[in-house]
C-alpha positions, 0 to 999 in steps of 0.5 A, a space after each residue: 486461169 482465163 476460164 474463171 474470168 470467162 465464166 464470170 462474164 458469160 454466166 452472171 450469178 443468179 442469171 445463169 442459175 435460172 438458165 442452167 436450171 431449165 437445161 439441167 431440169 430437162 436432163 434431170 441433173 438438177 442435183 448438179 446445181 446443189 453441188 455447184 452452189 
């Protein structure tokens, strides 16, 4: 269950969403954000 801890440390709520949005937008996978959120 260390993955959850790492995820919180590596990706902060709100900050990582912006970064992921840019990456996902390029891949056209913005829909993934809706599923995660």
